[in-house]
C-alpha positions in Angstrom: -169.5 17.4 -54.8 -172.9 16.6 -53.3 -174.2 18.7 -50.5 -176.2 18.0 -47.3 -178.3 20.0 -45.0 -176.5 21.2 -41.9 -178.3 19.1 -39.4 -181.9 20.4 -39.3 -180.8 23.8 -40.7 -181.7 24.8 -44.2 -178.2 25.7 -45.4 -176.4 23.2 -47.5 -172.8 22.1 -46.8 -170.3 19.7 -48.4 -169.9 16.3 -46.7 -166.3 17.2 -46.1 -165.4 20.2 -44.0 -162.0 21.8 -44.1 -160.6 22.2 -40.6 -158.5 25.3 -40.2 -156.8 24.4 -37.0 -153.5 24.1 -38.8 -153.6 27.5 -40.4 -150.7 29.8 -39.3 -147.4 29.1 -37.6 -148.0 29.4 -33.8 -145.1 29.6 -31.4 -144.2 27.0 -28.8 -147.0 28.1 -26.4 -149.6 26.7 -28.7 -150.5 23.0 -28.8 -150.3 23.3 -32.7 -146.7 24.4 -32.6 -144.7 22.3 -35.2 -147.7 20.7 -36.9 -149.2 23.7 -38.7 -148.7 25.4 -42.0 -147.7 29.0 -43.0 -150.2 31.6 -44.2 -149.2 31.2 -47.9 -149.9 27.5 -47.8 -153.2 28.0 -45.9 -154.3 30.4 -48.6 -153.5 27.8 -51.3 -155.3 25.1 -49.4 -158.4 27.3 -49.0 -158.6 28.2 -52.7 -158.1 24.6 -53.7 -160.8 23.4 -51.3 -163.4 25.7 -52.9 -162.2 24.7 -56.4 -162.8 21.0 -55.4 -166.3 21.7 -54.1 -165.7 22.0 -50.3 -167.8 25.0 -49.1 -167.6 24.4 -45.4 -164.7 25.6 -43.2 -164.4 25.1 -39.4 -162.1 27.0 -37.1 -162.1 28.1 -33.4 -160.9 31.2 -31.5 -158.4 29.0 -29.5 -156.6 27.6 -32.5 -153.1 29.1 -32.6 -151.8 32.0 -30.5 -154.2 34.8 -29.9 -156.8 33.6 -32.5 -154.1 33.0 -35.2 -156.1 30.5 -37.3 -159.1 32.8 -37.3 -156.9 35.8 -38.4 -155.3 33.8 -41.2 -158.8 32.6 -42.4 -160.2 36.1 -42.1 -157.4 37.6 -44.1 -158.0 35.0 -46.9 -161.8 35.7 -46.8 -161.1 39.4 -47.2 -158.5 39.2 -49.9 -160.1 36.5 -51.9 -163.6 38.1 -51.9 -165.0 34.5 -51.3 -166.9 35.1 -48.1 -170.3 34.4 -49.6 -169.0 31.1 -51.1 -168.1 29.7 -47.6 -170.3 28.3 -44.9 -168.1 29.6 -42.0 -168.1 27.9 -38.6 -166.2 28.8 -35.5 -166.3 28.0 -31.8 -165.8 29.6 -28.4 -165.5 28.2 -24.8 -161.8 27.7 -23.9 -159.5 30.2 -22.4 -158.6 33.3 -24.5 -157.9 35.8 -21.7 -156.7 35.7 -18.1 -159.0 35.9 -15.2 -162.2 34.1 -14.2 -164.2 35.3 -17.2 -161.6 34.7 -19.8 -163.0 31.2 -20.4 -166.3 29.4 -20.2 -169.8 29.5 -21.8 -171.4 32.3 -19.7 -173.5 35.0 -21.5 -170.7 37.5 -20.9 -168.0 35.3 -22.3 -170.1 34.2 -25.4 -171.1 37.7 -26.5 -167.6 39.0 -26.1 -166.0 36.0 -27.8 -168.3 36.3 -30.8 -167.4 40.0 -31.3 -163.7 39.1 -31.2 -164.2 36.3 -33.7 -166.1 38.5 -36.1 -163.2 41.0 -36.0 -160.5 38.4 -36.5 -162.5 36.7 -39.3 -163.2 40.1 -41.1 -166.9 39.3 -41.5 -170.2 40.6 -40.2 -171.7 37.1 -39.4 -170.7 33.6 -38.5 -172.8 30.9 -40.3 -172.4 28.3 -37.5 -171.3 29.4 -34.0 -170.5 26.5 -31.7 -169.9 26.1 -28.0 -166.6 24.2 -27.9 -167.4 22.2 -24.8 -170.3 22.2 -22.3 -169.7 24.3 -19.2 -170.9 22.5 -16.1 -170.6 25.8 -14.1 -173.1 27.6 -16.3 -176.8 26.8 -16.7 -177.6 25.6 -20.2 -180.4 28.1 -20.5 -178.0 31.0 -20.0 -175.8 29.7 -22.8 -178.7 29.2 -25.1 -180.2 32.7 -24.5 -176.9 34.3 -25.3 -176.7 32.3 -28.6 -180.3 33.1 -29.3 -179.6 36.8 -29.0 -176.7 36.6 -31.4 -179.0 34.9 -33.9 -181.6 37.6 -33.5 -179.0 40.3 -34.0 -177.9 38.6 -37.3 -174.3 38.1 -36.1 -174.8 34.3 -36.0 -177.1 32.3 -38.4 -177.1 28.9 -36.8 -175.7 27.5 -33.5 -174.1 24.2 -32.6 -172.2 22.5 -29.8 -169.1 20.4 -29.5 -167.9 17.9 -26.9 -171.2 17.7 -25.1 -172.3 14.8 -23.0 -175.4 13.1 -24.4 -177.5 14.0 -21.3 -176.6 17.7 -21.7 -177.3 17.6 -25.5 -180.9 16.2 -24.8 -181.4 18.7 -22.0 -180.3 21.5 -24.2 -182.8 20.4 -26.9 -185.6 20.3 -24.4 -184.8 23.8 -23.1 -184.5 25.4 -26.5 -187.9 23.9 -27.5 -189.8 24.8 -24.4 -188.3 28.3 -24.0 -188.5 29.0 -27.8 -184.8 29.6 -28.1 -182.5 28.8 -31.0 -181.5 25.2 -30.7 -178.4 23.4 -31.7 -178.3 22.3 -35.4 -175.1 20.3 -35.0 -172.9 18.4 -32.7 -169.2 18.4 -33.4 -167.7 15.3 -31.8 -164.6 13.0 -32.1 -165.6 10.2 -34.3 -163.5 7.7 -36.4 -163.0 4.0 -36.9 -160.7 4.2 -33.8 -163.1 6.3 -31.6 -166.7 5.1 -31.9 -167.9 5.9 -28.4 -170.6 8.4 -29.5 -172.5 5.5 -31.1 -173.7 4.5 -27.6 -175.9 7.6 -26.9 -175.0 10.6 -29.1 -175.8 9.1 -32.5 -179.3 7.8 -31.5 -180.0 11.1 -29.8 -178.9 13.1 -32.9 -181.0 11.0 -35.2 -184.1 11.5 -33.1 -183.5 15.3 -32.6 -182.4 16.0 -36.2 -179.0 17.2 -35.1 -176.2 16.8 -37.6 -172.9 15.3 -36.5 -169.7 17.0 -37.5 -167.0 14.4 -37.0 -163.6 15.7 -35.9 -160.3 13.7 -35.9 -161.7 11.3 -38.5 -158.2 9.9 -39.2 -157.3 9.5 -35.6 -154.5 12.0 -35.7 -153.1 10.3 -38.8 -153.2 6.7 -37.4 -155.6 5.7 -40.2 -153.6 7.1 -43.0 -151.5 3.9 -43.5 -148.3 5.7 -42.5 -147.9 3.6 -39.3 -147.3 -0.2 -38.9 -147.2 -2.4 -35.9 -143.8 -2.2 -34.2 -142.7 0.5 -36.7 -141.4 4.0 -35.9 -143.6 7.0 -35.1 -142.3 9.5 -37.7 -141.2 12.9 -36.6 -143.3 15.8 -37.8 -146.5 13.9 -37.5 -149.3 14.7 -35.0 -148.9 11.4 -33.3 -145.2 12.0 -32.8 -146.2 15.2 -30.9 -149.0 13.6 -29.0 -147.5 10.2 -28.2 -150.1 9.4 -25.5 -152.7 9.2 -28.3 -150.5 6.8 -30.3 -150.2 4.6 -27.1 -154.0 4.5 -27.0 -154.2 3.1 -30.5 -151.2 0.8 -30.3 -153.1 -2.4 -29.5 -154.6 -5.4 -31.2 -157.8 -3.6 -32.1 -155.9 -0.6 -33.5 -153.8 -2.6 -35.8 -156.7 -4.8 -36.8 -158.5 -1.6 -38.0 -155.4 -0.4 -39.9 -155.1 -3.8 -41.6 -158.7 -3.7 -42.7 -158.4 -0.1 -43.9 -155.2 -0.7 -45.9 -156.6 -3.9 -47.4 -159.8 -2.3 -48.6 -157.9 0.7 -49.9 -155.7 -1.6 -52.1 -158.8 -3.4 -53.4 -160.6 -0.2 -54.3 -157.6 1.7 -55.7 -157.9 4.3 -53.0 -155.8 5.5 -50.1 -156.4 4.4 -46.5 -157.3 8.0 -45.6 -160.0 8.1 -48.3 -161.4 4.8 -47.0 -161.5 6.0 -43.4 -163.3 9.3 -44.4 -165.7 7.5 -46.7 -166.7 5.1 -43.9 -167.6 8.1 -41.7 -169.5 10.0 -44.4 -171.8 6.9 -44.7 -172.6 6.7 -40.9 -176.0 7.6 -39.6 -176.6 11.3 -38.6 -173.2 12.4 -40.0 -173.6 15.7 -41.8 -169.9 16.5 -42.6 -166.5 15.1 -41.7 -163.9 17.7 -40.7 -160.4 17.0 -42.1 -157.2 18.9 -41.8 -154.5 19.5 -44.4 -151.0 21.0 -44.2 -150.4 20.8 -47.9 -152.5 21.1 -51.1 -151.5 17.5 -51.9 -153.0 16.3 -48.6 -156.2 18.3 -49.4 -156.5 16.7 -52.8 -156.1 13.2 -51.4 -158.7 13.7 -48.7 -161.3 15.4 -50.9 -161.2 12.4 -53.3 -163.0 10.5 -50.5 -166.2 12.3 -51.4 -166.4 10.2 -54.6 -165.6 6.9 -52.9 -168.6 4.7 -52.1 -167.9 1.8 -50.0 -169.7 -1.5 -50.7 -171.8 -3.1 -47.9 -169.2 -5.8 -47.6 -166.4 -3.2 -47.1 -168.5 -1.4 -44.5 -169.1 -4.7 -42.7 -165.4 -5.5 -42.6 -164.6 -2.1 -41.2 -167.4 -2.3 -38.7 -166.2 -5.7 -37.5 -162.5 -4.7 -37.3 -163.3 -1.6 -35.3 -166.0 -3.2 -33.1 -165.7 -1.9 -29.5 -167.0 -2.9 -26.1 -170.2 -1.0 -25.7 -170.6 -1.8 -22.0 -173.6 -1.9 -19.8 -176.6 -1.4 -20.4 -176.0 -1.3 -24.1 -174.6 -4.8 -24.3 -177.4 -6.2 -22.1 -180.1 -4.6 -24.3 -178.4 -5.8 -27.5 -178.2 -9.3 -26.1 -182.0 -9.3 -25.7 -183.2 -7.4 -28.7 -180.2 -7.4 -31.0 -179.6 -3.6 -30.7 -179.9 -0.8 -28.2 
C-alpha cells in the first residue's frame, strides 16, 4: 500500500486509517453499545490490518466505557510487540471524569488526559495526539502550549485537532507560528459523499496551511455501503438502526441519488459501494488518510481493497454531480462570478 505524509509532518501513514472506536464490548452506558466487537475480534482485525499494509490506527479516550477501546488497543500493542509498526493516534477533550475539570481542553485536562491514555495504551508516546473538539471556553494558546510541552517531553510526537471550526483552525495556525509552538499537522473531520460541508472553508484552509485532513465517517454510518435502498428497511444491528436520526438526514432525494451513483459505478468497476466511496475520498484535495471502522475481518478486507481502486475522471465527475450540495452565501455568489470560491 502507498503511504503519504501525515499532513506537513514527516512521518508516513497509509491512506486508510483503522478506526478503533468499535474495539471492545461496552455496556449500555456507552454510545457504542451493541455496535462494537469483542477483544478477540479486535485483535484479529488489527493483525490483519497491518498484514494488508495499514499502519495508521486512530482511537480516543472516550471510546467505550472508561477508555475501553484504548485499553483493548494497548493490550494488543503490548502482546503483539508491534508498537513500532503502528502510527498511533488518540484524542482527548470530551468528558472522562465528573466535575468541572473532567472535560475540556484546558492545560490541566490535556496533561492529565495524555498520561491516562499512555497508561491505557501501554506505550511511552503517542504519535499523533488530537484535541477532539475545540473548546470555546479555553484560549487556543493555552491548549497549544500544553500540547507543545507534551511534544518537548517526548510523550507526543505530532499534534492535531478534530471538529474545529475553520476560523479557529486558522487562528490556531497563526498562534502556533507567531508563538513558536507546535502546530496542528492534521484536522480530523467528518467527510463523505453525503457530508461535504468542509469543502466550503476547511479544505481550502488545510491546502494553504499544509494541514492533512483525516476523514471520519467516510461511509456515512453505513449509508454508502449499498445495504440500504429507498423505501427499504433499516436493518437491525447496523449503526443507522441505532442512530435513526442520522438515517433520516440521508433519506432524501440527494441521498438516494448518491447511493444510486455509488452502486452503479461499483458494478461497472467490479468493486463494492464501500470501496468506491472510500476511493473517492482518498482522491480529494488535502486528504491524508480516511478513517474506516470494521467489526469483522471480512469488513476490514473489503474496505482495505479501496486503496487499490483508482476512480476514472468520469466516475469522479458522476459522484461529484450526484453529491453536489448547496454551498450557500457567499460561496455561491463568488462561484457565480469567478467559477469557484
